[in-house]
LOMAR-331254 format. One record per residue (C-alpha): x, y, z; residue number from 1; residue in one letter. Coordinates in steps of 0.02 Angstrom, whole numbers. Layout:
N
east, north, up, k, r
X, Y, Z, NUM, A
...
***
This chain:
364
east, north, up, k, r
-457, -2051, -344, 1, X
-238, -2054, -323, 2, X
-160, -1886, -359, 3, X
-117, -1836, -530, 4, X
43, -1920, -601, 5, X
112, -1866, -768, 6, X
53, -1982, -907, 7, X
156, -2000, -1070, 8, X
71, -2110, -1216, 9, X
179, -2251, -1270, 10, X
295, -2218, -1114, 11, X
380, -2091, -1217, 12, X
505, -2010, -1117, 13, X
503, -2132, -984, 14, X
657, -2222, -893, 15, X
589, -2396, -894, 16, X
784, -2473, -852, 17, X
951, -2458, -818, 18, X
1060, -2533, -942, 19, X
1249, -2576, -977, 20, X
1205, -2676, -1130, 21, X
1162, -2560, -1282, 22, X
1155, -2360, -1305, 23, X
1069, -2294, -1439, 24, X
1120, -2096, -1468, 25, X
988, -2046, -1598, 26, X
1055, -1861, -1618, 27, X
1235, -1918, -1674, 28, X
1193, -2066, -1750, 29, X
1276, -2182, -1641, 30, X
1239, -2355, -1580, 31, X
1363, -2438, -1439, 32, X
1359, -2615, -1377, 33, X
1445, -2639, -1222, 34, X
1526, -2472, -1267, 35, X
1592, -2537, -1451, 36, X
1528, -2429, -1600, 37, X
1430, -2537, -1708, 38, X
1526, -2513, -1856, 39, X
1679, -2583, -1768, 40, X
1586, -2737, -1710, 41, X
1507, -2776, -1895, 42, X
1681, -2755, -1970, 43, X
1780, -2873, -1859, 44, X
1645, -2999, -1759, 45, X
1533, -3123, -1795, 46, X
1349, -3145, -1732, 47, X
1442, -3263, -1624, 48, X
1561, -3158, -1548, 49, X
1406, -3014, -1530, 50, X
1299, -3140, -1428, 51, X
1449, -3173, -1312, 52, X
1471, -3001, -1294, 53, X
1307, -2944, -1261, 54, X
1283, -3074, -1137, 55, X
1446, -3071, -1048, 56, X
1511, -2884, -1090, 57, X
1678, -2961, -1155, 58, X
1728, -2953, -1316, 59, X
1793, -3129, -1390, 60, X
1811, -3113, -1561, 61, X
1844, -3301, -1593, 62, X
1691, -3340, -1497, 63, X
1583, -3499, -1578, 64, X
1409, -3526, -1582, 65, X
1377, -3709, -1645, 66, X
1214, -3725, -1742, 67, X
1117, -3876, -1684, 68, X
979, -3957, -1775, 69, X
788, -3941, -1720, 70, X
746, -4050, -1578, 71, X
618, -4179, -1620, 72, X
474, -4118, -1510, 73, X
501, -3935, -1602, 74, X
519, -4030, -1769, 75, X
345, -4115, -1732, 76, X
258, -3955, -1685, 77, X
329, -3879, -1857, 78, X
233, -4016, -1963, 79, X
65, -3993, -1870, 80, X
76, -3797, -1922, 81, X
-20, -3748, -2095, 82, X
92, -3709, -2226, 83, X
0, -3539, -2240, 84, X
49, -3501, -2058, 85, X
160, -3336, -2034, 86, X
361, -3400, -1988, 87, X
345, -3276, -1839, 88, X
215, -3403, -1773, 89, X
331, -3555, -1825, 90, X
475, -3468, -1728, 91, X
376, -3434, -1577, 92, X
304, -3618, -1573, 93, X
464, -3700, -1593, 94, X
539, -3572, -1442, 95, X
400, -3632, -1345, 96, X
393, -3806, -1366, 97, X
594, -3816, -1336, 98, X
549, -3720, -1176, 99, X
416, -3849, -1135, 100, X
550, -3974, -1135, 101, X
673, -3897, -1034, 102, X
707, -3881, -857, 103, X
706, -3683, -851, 104, X
736, -3617, -695, 105, X
759, -3457, -624, 106, X
868, -3349, -643, 107, X
887, -3372, -821, 108, X
1064, -3417, -892, 109, X
1172, -3370, -1026, 110, X
1194, -3554, -1065, 111, X
1000, -3559, -1103, 112, X
1000, -3386, -1204, 113, X
1158, -3495, -1322, 114, X
1038, -3634, -1340, 115, X
895, -3541, -1397, 116, X
1022, -3430, -1516, 117, X
1094, -3605, -1579, 118, X
927, -3687, -1648, 119, X
815, -3538, -1680, 120, X
880, -3530, -1852, 121, X
866, -3710, -1872, 122, X
690, -3705, -1837, 123, X
638, -3563, -1944, 124, X
753, -3655, -2102, 125, X
664, -3813, -2062, 126, X
480, -3717, -2053, 127, X
524, -3626, -2218, 128, X
569, -3797, -2306, 129, X
404, -3894, -2235, 130, X
284, -3762, -2310, 131, X
369, -3792, -2465, 132, X
346, -3986, -2442, 133, X
517, -4006, -2424, 134, X
607, -4093, -2279, 135, X
718, -3998, -2154, 136, X
890, -4021, -2178, 137, X
1014, -4036, -2029, 138, X
1163, -3896, -1998, 139, X
1335, -3952, -2068, 140, X
1460, -3965, -1924, 141, X
1583, -3829, -1953, 142, X
1479, -3695, -2014, 143, X
1425, -3534, -1907, 144, X
1244, -3477, -1874, 145, X
1219, -3374, -2050, 146, X
1306, -3491, -2156, 147, X
1202, -3643, -2076, 148, X
1053, -3566, -2095, 149, X
1061, -3527, -2287, 150, X
1135, -3700, -2299, 151, X
980, -3771, -2216, 152, X
869, -3662, -2304, 153, X
934, -3685, -2499, 154, X
994, -3857, -2476, 155, X
1192, -3789, -2523, 156, X
1332, -3735, -2421, 157, X
1330, -3531, -2467, 158, X
1471, -3442, -2539, 159, X
1573, -3340, -2406, 160, X
1531, -3182, -2464, 161, X
1346, -3221, -2432, 162, X
1365, -3292, -2275, 163, X
1461, -3136, -2211, 164, X
1308, -3016, -2277, 165, X
1193, -3122, -2177, 166, X
1302, -3129, -2010, 167, X
1350, -2932, -2035, 168, X
1151, -2910, -2035, 169, X
1128, -3029, -1877, 170, X
1256, -2918, -1782, 171, X
1161, -2762, -1826, 172, X
996, -2824, -1775, 173, X
1046, -2896, -1615, 174, X
1017, -2758, -1497, 175, X
934, -2582, -1501, 176, X
881, -2535, -1311, 177, X
731, -2532, -1246, 178, X
615, -2534, -1379, 179, X
437, -2627, -1379, 180, X
490, -2820, -1370, 181, X
636, -2804, -1288, 182, X
515, -2706, -1139, 183, X
425, -2858, -1170, 184, X
553, -2979, -1134, 185, X
600, -2884, -977, 186, X
410, -2863, -906, 187, X
405, -3040, -926, 188, X
555, -3114, -856, 189, X
526, -2984, -702, 190, X
369, -3084, -650, 191, X
526, -3221, -613, 192, X
435, -3328, -781, 193, X
562, -3422, -879, 194, X
694, -3348, -1046, 195, X
580, -3466, -1154, 196, X
423, -3356, -1101, 197, X
497, -3178, -1117, 198, X
577, -3232, -1287, 199, X
406, -3286, -1345, 200, X
321, -3127, -1293, 201, X
466, -3030, -1367, 202, X
429, -3119, -1537, 203, X
261, -3069, -1522, 204, X
303, -2882, -1488, 205, X
428, -2890, -1636, 206, X
285, -2971, -1758, 207, X
178, -2823, -1759, 208, X
201, -2700, -1914, 209, X
245, -2552, -1826, 210, X
405, -2659, -1769, 211, X
486, -2787, -1868, 212, X
415, -2792, -2029, 213, X
479, -2637, -2132, 214, X
619, -2727, -2225, 215, X
499, -2828, -2336, 216, X
397, -2678, -2363, 217, X
565, -2579, -2439, 218, X
580, -2740, -2583, 219, X
387, -2672, -2630, 220, X
453, -2509, -2642, 221, X
604, -2548, -2746, 222, X
488, -2648, -2869, 223, X
390, -2518, -2875, 224, X
537, -2398, -2928, 225, X
602, -2499, -3051, 226, X
737, -2413, -3104, 227, X
840, -2252, -3055, 228, X
778, -2156, -3177, 229, X
609, -2164, -3103, 230, X
669, -2143, -2931, 231, X
643, -1952, -2922, 232, X
457, -1948, -2981, 233, X
401, -2097, -2868, 234, X
463, -1998, -2730, 235, X
389, -1849, -2773, 236, X
211, -1941, -2781, 237, X
243, -2022, -2624, 238, X
254, -1858, -2523, 239, X
142, -1766, -2613, 240, X
13, -1897, -2577, 241, X
93, -1882, -2389, 242, X
111, -2072, -2400, 243, X
252, -2160, -2310, 244, X
418, -2201, -2378, 245, X
481, -2365, -2287, 246, X
671, -2383, -2223, 247, X
685, -2179, -2197, 248, X
648, -2092, -2043, 249, X
662, -2168, -1854, 250, X
587, -2136, -1698, 251, X
746, -2112, -1609, 252, X
883, -2075, -1758, 253, X
882, -1888, -1808, 254, X
1053, -1924, -1899, 255, X
1099, -2086, -2047, 256, X
1060, -2239, -1943, 257, X
1230, -2325, -1899, 258, X
1151, -2494, -1930, 259, X
1102, -2431, -2122, 260, X
1282, -2377, -2137, 261, X
1373, -2535, -2089, 262, X
1243, -2641, -2188, 263, X
1271, -2535, -2346, 264, X
1472, -2558, -2333, 265, X
1419, -2755, -2327, 266, X
1284, -2757, -2479, 267, X
1416, -2651, -2584, 268, X
1541, -2811, -2549, 269, X
1434, -2945, -2603, 270, X
1506, -3051, -2721, 271, X
1422, -3044, -2899, 272, X
1325, -2889, -2861, 273, X
1158, -2888, -2940, 274, X
1057, -2751, -3036, 275, X
944, -2720, -2866, 276, X
1073, -2669, -2768, 277, X
1142, -2540, -2884, 278, X
955, -2484, -2895, 279, X
929, -2486, -2696, 280, X
1088, -2375, -2687, 281, X
1034, -2247, -2827, 282, X
872, -2234, -2756, 283, X
922, -2191, -2587, 284, X
1024, -2039, -2637, 285, X
887, -1971, -2751, 286, X
761, -2015, -2605, 287, X
876, -1935, -2494, 288, X
886, -1761, -2598, 289, X
700, -1753, -2627, 290, X
668, -1763, -2448, 291, X
790, -1612, -2425, 292, X
700, -1530, -2554, 293, X
511, -1548, -2505, 294, X
522, -1572, -2312, 295, X
680, -1453, -2262, 296, X
716, -1464, -2082, 297, X
649, -1634, -2056, 298, X
770, -1775, -1997, 299, X
726, -1907, -2117, 300, X
883, -2017, -2157, 301, X
904, -2184, -2210, 302, X
874, -2331, -2083, 303, X
925, -2498, -2065, 304, X
765, -2581, -2144, 305, X
830, -2494, -2307, 306, X
985, -2605, -2308, 307, X
904, -2735, -2215, 308, X
801, -2761, -2353, 309, X
948, -2772, -2479, 310, X
1051, -2887, -2376, 311, X
908, -3008, -2348, 312, X
858, -3008, -2541, 313, X
1012, -3026, -2584, 314, X
1059, -3183, -2479, 315, X
899, -3266, -2550, 316, X
741, -3252, -2421, 317, X
582, -3240, -2457, 318, X
513, -3052, -2396, 319, X
391, -3161, -2269, 320, X
560, -3219, -2183, 321, X
611, -3052, -2153, 322, X
533, -3021, -1983, 323, X
571, -3181, -1899, 324, X
757, -3167, -1980, 325, X
758, -3010, -1875, 326, X
685, -3095, -1719, 327, X
830, -3237, -1740, 328, X
960, -3072, -1735, 329, X
875, -3003, -1589, 330, X
890, -3147, -1488, 331, X
1056, -3097, -1418, 332, X
969, -2942, -1365, 333, X
827, -2991, -1286, 334, X
924, -3123, -1194, 335, X
1042, -3011, -1147, 336, X
910, -2890, -1075, 337, X
808, -3040, -1004, 338, X
973, -3110, -886, 339, X
1012, -2915, -838, 340, X
818, -2879, -791, 341, X
835, -3045, -677, 342, X
974, -2945, -591, 343, X
846, -2815, -536, 344, X
725, -2942, -474, 345, X
570, -2829, -453, 346, X
424, -2825, -559, 347, X
378, -2702, -683, 348, X
207, -2640, -634, 349, X
176, -2455, -688, 350, X
11, -2369, -647, 351, X
-121, -2320, -743, 352, X
-242, -2176, -747, 353, X
-433, -2224, -737, 354, X
-535, -2111, -842, 355, X
-712, -2231, -822, 356, X
-841, -2186, -715, 357, X
-860, -2130, -553, 358, X
-911, -2248, -417, 359, X
-1084, -2297, -434, 360, X
-1219, -2415, -359, 361, X
-1309, -2561, -444, 362, X
-1512, -2532, -450, 363, X
-1630, -2610, -315, 364, X
***
């Protein structure tokens, strides 16, 4: 038996990588992209500039990421999927088929990352239309990633404010340290696999409900609340029954999630602010007050999923598209981590503690 080594379930507290990409300061509610606070990035940037920042480390506010139509092989594969397929499965399939047709080499490159980021929203929009019996639409020339995604999804050019709201969501979701899906991507690329394989693995990790599914559940909660005057009784009942309230609390953040703060500003500035947004804002304030009263000392602050749900519903996305749209955003961070890990060029191979039977021998 090997000498005893410390074991941390879920690798909690274990340093699994050194990174210059993103810094999550949970105690103080800060998130930095290459040193820049997320609030400033969302206020002054675009998803194209954030992708460029995460990949290169340089801030280019005029960076352009031209949306592209779905490659023919990818579109053919999407047509074969059943209408009930999960959008995350469709997105993973699209990137896998794309990777199979590319001559992806080693190490992964920023150009490969930009190609994935440019076609992935078009692929998700194409699947969303196909499952409704509609034909996919090519992106309009001159539109940014967020606007083109909505245009291909809904069949019309979105209002500028609506596109801006989705672009802000994509920026806020682009990077968040060594989370489960990012770790998966780094582990895959560390074997000298290709970037498409790493991104597909990351999508698989994000598909799990403990990682990427919470915004859709927030929509259901707001439906249960119905009106602000019912929010307090609803929250008290949930806590009394020891049920989770989605959109609050975070494994890392002990202060207000800075991504939630950035998205709330965007949501409040959306054109023709609908009643459900007023409900979300009012319910948030009530729920935080109830948490303070019933769970004193617990760091239960609003997290990004709460206002992510508000923004994604506001731009007209079906709730089951929320996780895949999150994946589209996170392609930027995954790709940056994949390239950074390739620079380390060392396979990730932690030890496991054996807890099975001692050595024994077959009878006879």
